[in-house]
C-alpha positions in Angstrom: 129.6 86.7 93.0 129.3 88.0 96.6 126.8 86.2 98.9 124.5 88.6 100.7 122.2 87.8 103.7 119.2 90.0 103.5 116.9 90.4 106.6 113.3 89.9 105.7 112.0 89.6 109.3 109.7 92.6 108.9 107.5 90.2 106.8 106.6 88.3 109.8 105.3 91.4 111.7 101.6 91.6 112.6 101.5 94.8 110.5 104.4 94.6 108.0 104.1 98.1 106.6 106.1 99.9 104.1 109.5 98.6 105.4 108.6 95.0 104.5 107.2 95.9 101.1 110.3 97.8 100.3 112.5 95.1 101.4 110.7 92.5 99.2 110.6 94.8 96.1 114.4 95.4 96.7 115.0 91.7 97.0 113.2 90.7 94.0 114.9 93.3 92.0 118.3 92.4 93.2 117.7 88.8 92.5 116.8 89.7 88.8 120.3 91.2 88.3 121.9 87.9 88.8 125.0 89.8 90.3 124.6 88.6 93.9 124.0 85.4 95.5 121.0 86.4 98.0 119.8 84.5 100.9 117.0 85.7 103.1 116.8 85.9 106.8 113.5 85.2 108.4 112.0 84.4 111.9 109.8 81.5 113.2 106.1 81.6 113.1 103.4 82.5 110.4 103.6 86.0 109.0 101.6 87.8 106.4 104.2 87.1 103.8 106.5 84.3 105.1 104.5 80.9 105.5 106.9 78.1 105.1 109.6 77.3 107.5 111.9 76.0 104.9 111.5 78.1 101.6 110.0 81.3 102.6 107.0 80.8 100.5 105.7 84.2 99.3 109.0 85.7 99.5 111.1 86.5 96.4 114.3 84.6 97.4 115.0 81.6 99.4 114.9 82.3 103.1 116.4 80.6 106.1 114.5 81.2 109.6 115.9 81.2 113.0 114.0 79.0 115.3 112.8 82.0 117.3 110.2 84.8 116.7 111.5 88.0 115.4 110.9 90.1 118.7 113.2 87.7 120.5 115.8 88.1 117.9 115.7 91.7 117.8 116.3 91.8 121.7 119.2 89.5 121.4 120.8 91.2 118.4 120.7 94.6 119.9 121.4 93.7 123.5 124.1 90.9 123.0 125.0 91.4 119.4 124.2 87.5 118.9 123.3 85.4 117.2 125.0 86.1 113.8 122.8 85.3 110.8 125.5 83.0 109.6 124.1 80.4 111.9 121.0 79.9 109.5 122.6 81.3 106.2 126.0 79.7 106.3 128.9 81.8 104.9 128.0 85.3 103.6 130.2 88.2 102.4 127.7 90.9 103.4 125.0 91.2 106.0 122.3 93.6 104.9 119.8 94.7 107.5 116.8 96.0 105.4 115.4 97.8 108.7 116.9 99.1 111.7 116.8 96.0 113.5 120.4 95.2 113.2 122.1 91.7 113.4 125.8 91.6 114.1 128.1 91.2 111.1 129.4 87.9 112.4 132.3 86.7 110.2 130.9 88.7 107.1 133.3 91.2 105.6 130.7 93.9 105.5 127.5 95.2 107.3 125.1 97.4 105.4 121.9 98.9 106.9 118.9 100.5 105.3 117.7 103.4 107.4 114.2 104.5 106.2 113.9 107.2 108.8 115.0 108.4 112.2 111.5 108.7 113.6 112.3 106.9 116.8 114.7 109.9 117.6 112.9 112.7 115.9 109.4 112.0 117.0 109.5 109.5 119.8 106.0 110.3 121.2 104.6 108.4 118.1 106.0 105.1 119.3 105.5 102.8 122.1 108.1 102.7 124.9 109.4 99.4 123.4 109.4 100.7 119.9 111.5 103.7 121.0 113.9 101.4 122.8 114.4 98.7 120.1 114.5 101.0 117.0 116.5 103.7 118.8 119.1 101.1 119.7 119.0 100.0 116.0 119.8 103.5 114.7 122.6 103.6 117.2 124.0 100.4 115.7 123.6 101.6 112.2 125.5 104.7 113.0 128.3 103.3 114.9 128.7 99.7 113.0 127.6 99.8 109.4 130.2 100.1 106.7 127.5 101.6 104.5 124.2 103.2 105.3 121.3 103.3 102.7 118.6 106.1 102.8 115.8 106.4 100.2 115.9 110.3 100.0 118.2 113.3 100.3 116.1 114.3 103.1 117.0 111.3 105.0 120.6 111.8 104.2 120.6 115.3 105.6 118.7 114.0 108.7 121.2 111.1 109.4 124.1 113.5 108.8 122.8 116.0 111.3 122.3 113.0 113.9 126.1 111.9 113.8 126.2 109.6 110.8 129.3 109.8 108.6 128.6 111.4 105.4 131.2 109.4 103.6 129.2 106.1 104.6 125.9 107.3 103.2 124.3 106.3 100.0 120.9 107.4 98.7 119.1 104.5 97.2 115.6 105.6 96.1 112.9 102.8 96.4 111.1 101.8 93.4 107.5 101.0 92.0 105.9 98.6 89.6 104.7 100.2 86.4 100.9 101.2 86.8 98.9 98.3 85.8 96.2 98.9 83.2 92.7 98.8 85.1 89.7 99.2 83.0 86.7 101.3 83.5 84.6 98.3 84.2 87.0 97.2 87.1 87.0 100.7 88.5 83.2 100.8 88.5 83.0 97.3 90.1 85.4 98.7 92.9 83.1 101.7 93.4 79.9 99.7 93.4 81.3 97.1 95.9 82.3 99.9 98.1 79.0 101.8 97.6 80.6 105.0 96.4 78.6 107.1 94.0 80.6 110.4 94.1 84.3 111.1 94.2 86.7 108.5 95.9 89.6 109.7 98.1 92.2 107.1 99.1 94.6 106.8 102.1 96.8 103.5 102.2 98.9 102.6 105.3 99.1 101.2 108.7 96.9 103.3 111.1 99.3 104.6 113.7 100.1 108.1 115.2 102.5 109.3 112.8 100.0 108.7 109.7 97.9 111.7 110.8 94.6 110.0 109.6 92.7 112.1 112.0 93.2 115.2 109.9 91.4 113.2 106.9 88.5 112.4 109.0 88.2 115.9 110.3 88.4 117.0 106.7 85.6 115.0 105.7 83.4 116.6 108.4 84.1 120.0 106.7 83.5 118.5 103.2 79.7 117.9 103.9 78.7 119.6 100.7 80.9 117.5 98.4 79.9 114.2 97.2 82.9 112.2 98.3 83.9 109.1 100.2 87.1 108.5 102.1 88.5 105.0 101.8 91.1 103.9 104.3 93.0 100.7 103.3 95.4 99.2 105.8 95.6 97.4 109.1 95.1 98.9 112.5 98.5 99.5 114.2 98.9 101.1 117.6 98.1 104.1 119.8 95.4 105.4 117.4 91.7 105.7 118.3 89.8 106.6 115.2 86.3 105.6 116.2 85.0 108.8 117.7 85.9 110.6 114.6 84.7 107.9 112.2 81.4 108.1 113.9 80.8 111.6 113.0 81.2 110.9 109.3 80.6 107.1 109.3 78.6 107.0 106.1 81.3 108.7 104.2 84.1 106.5 105.4 85.0 102.9 104.3 87.5 101.1 106.6 88.9 98.2 104.5 91.6 96.9 106.7 94.4 94.9 105.1 94.0 94.4 101.3 95.7 92.3 98.9 98.1 93.7 96.4 95.8 93.0 93.7 93.1 95.0 95.4 95.4 97.7 96.1 96.1 98.1 92.3 92.5 98.5 91.7 91.9 101.0 94.6 94.6 103.4 93.3 93.1 103.4 89.9 89.7 103.9 91.2 90.5 106.9 93.3 90.3 110.5 92.3 93.0 111.6 94.8 95.4 109.8 96.9 96.1 111.5 100.3 99.2 111.3 102.3 98.9 113.5 105.4 101.6 111.9 107.4 103.5 114.0 110.0 106.6 112.7 108.2 107.6 110.0 105.8 111.1 108.5 105.2 110.1 108.0 101.5 106.4 107.6 100.5 105.7 104.5 98.9 102.0 104.8 98.9 102.2 108.3 97.2 104.6 106.7 94.6 102.2 103.9 94.0 99.3 106.4 93.6 101.5 108.2 91.0 102.1 105.1 89.0 98.5 104.6 88.8 98.0 108.0 87.2 96.1 109.2 90.4 97.1 112.7 91.6 98.3 112.9 95.1 98.0 115.5 98.0 100.7 115.0 100.5 102.2 116.6 103.6 105.0 118.9 103.1 108.4 119.0 104.8 109.7 115.4 104.4 110.8 113.1 101.8 107.3 113.0 100.2 108.3 116.4 98.6 111.1 114.5 96.6 108.9 111.7 95.6 105.9 113.9 94.1 107.8 116.8 93.0 105.7 119.3 91.0 103.3 116.6 90.0 101.4 116.6 93.4 100.3 119.1 96.1 102.2 119.3 99.3 100.5 121.0 102.4 101.4 121.4 106.0 100.2 118.4 107.9 98.5 120.5 110.6 96.8 123.0 108.3 93.3 121.6 108.1 91.8 124.5 106.3 94.4 124.1 103.5 93.6 120.4 103.1 89.9 121.1 102.9 90.3 123.8 100.4 92.6 122.0 98.3 90.8 118.8 98.0 87.5 120.6 97.4 89.1 122.5 94.5 90.7 119.4 92.8 87.4 117.5 93.1 85.7 120.3 91.3 88.5 120.5 88.5 88.6 117.3 86.6 90.9 118.7 84.1 93.5 119.6 86.7 93.2 116.2 88.3 93.8 114.6 84.9 96.8 116.8 84.2 98.3 116.1 87.7 97.8 112.3 87.2 99.4 112.2 83.8 102.5 114.0 85.2 102.5 111.9 88.1 102.6 108.6 86.1 105.5 110.0 84.0 107.5 111.0 87.2 106.8 107.5 88.7 108.8 105.8 85.9 111.9 107.5 87.3 111.7 105.4 90.4 111.9 101.8 89.2 113.1 98.8 91.2 115.8 98.1 88.6 117.5 101.4 89.4 117.1 100.6 93.1 118.8 97.3 92.7 121.7 98.8 90.7 122.2 101.6 93.3 122.2 98.9 96.0 124.9 96.8 94.2 127.0 99.9 93.9 126.7 100.3 97.6 127.5 96.6 98.2 130.8 97.2 96.3 131.6 100.2 98.4 131.0 98.4 101.6 133.2 95.4 100.5 136.0 98.0 99.6 135.7 99.7 103.0 135.8 96.5 105.2 
């Protein structure tokens, strides 16, 4: 049974985001296969998911932490290729970097890296200077040193190959989603009552940062003044995004919730009439998939991996076409039958994106990495 060191440092970020949630879902599914001996790699300090310095409480696998914060580790890994994870994990056969902060392989036979996207290269203006430097270096290391690179979509595969990654080292490993939980009508009404929503509910989920294009939704709400609807924004504030001037214009029709728990998120997806994902681009689209699993139709931006996730069960629009977003959302809110049909189709489609399938594809990639080393 190969021993695998799985980096979970994103769980200690102030805003963990989808990459941390994806790593946790993948780790849990891998552990359930019983085919690998997993050990997590963490950082020091208190994070949203990792709490205990000894056992990684809140994480799905036992985790060992470096006595340093994650930002210091990232700098050391990317500049000096030190320290190896084996200093805290002991011997491992595979080092799997679940994000593009890439540790050295050390004495491990293989290095596997998950590349969720190339945004530090393809849209650098959406990142801080430090983010561009750290993440851009991580992409270079993934391209140059990894035995196998995992991507979650065919779109991501094509982008990586176009940017110099060797096609024979790439593996497409779509992310998964938990089956949609049953949320009763009473729970849905309780959510709406708590939020003060009497009309339709539009939901966006994520970290508020430039790439997410939340501004478009706020401008859209200004144009939907004759429609009884409320926009709910669920997720923490990130960076370089100033929404207050836009929020002020439609303040009575917007709910800014900040970070929400997993249980709250399940209820929000079920209570929403539409899930909206207007991002300039996504490496996968986990929030759209979660909405689909809840049976809620999705309107997403076209031109990235989101197209692969929603397929023909959602509606894809150009992320800069405000008129199209206004018209489409208005039409869907007026057509309950179409929303129901799209939602039912979306729930069925979501069943093909399971964490079990993600884990099995990851195990196959591990075998390939060990064969290449």
